N, C-alpha and C positions, 0 to 999 in steps of 0.2 A: 825447064820451068815449065808447069804445065797451063795449058792456055785458059781461061778463063773470062765467064763472061760479068758485065762492069755491077750481077747486085740479084739484087732477087726483090719480084712487086710479092707482094703479103694482099691479094683482095680481100677486106675486113667488108664491102659493102654489102653481105650477106645475115655476115653477125648478128645474134641481139642481147652477143653479153659476153663480159670481159671483164673475168675474175682477175683475184690479187696475183694465183696464179699465173695465169693470158700476160699479163702486162710483164711479171720478171721473165717470162715464158721472149718475150719480141725484144729486150732490154738483152736479153744474155743469146739469143738468136744474133742480134746490130752487134752484141761482142768480135761472135765467133765469126761474122763477113769481111770484120774493119779487118781481122789482122790476116785473111785472103788476099784483104787489096778489093776488097767490096765492097758495099752500099745495101740496106736496109730502103723499099716504099714503100709505104702500107697504103692503103688503098680504104676513105674515111669519108660518106659524104657527108656532106656540109651540115646536114642536119641526123645524123647517126649521136646518138645518145652519148655512144662510147667515146666519139671528139671529143666532149668537154671535161670525162675524163682523161683520158689520153695527151691532152694540152697540159692539163694538169701534173701528171705523172711528167711532166719535161719531155715526153713520146719525140722531139722533134729537137735534142743533142743528140741522140743515136742513129733519127728513122728521117724520113722525109712522110708529112703522110701530104698526097693529092684525094683529088673527087672524080676521078675518074684514071679507071688505067694505062687508057691512053695520057694522060699527063703525065703520072708515072716512068710510064716508057719513055717520052719525051725528054724524063728531068733527069731521070736512068742514065739515058745517054748522051745529055749532055755534060755533064761528070764523066764523064768516063774518061779512062785515060788514053 
């Protein structure tokens, strides 16, 4: 078996727009990572407009959302096998 990391952190803190194709990409990416036993962690600032959209899409069902990269890294390693 190949040794893989606990997951992927995607920093969206500089993103200003996310359309439906981008949201579908995030869901697809999370599903693909899950098949490898990995997790998707998103970095989205608390006041980012897309945070509300991601909340409405229930992104937290498949990926965690943190406000900083450091918080995402800590959460990713806390849940590592």
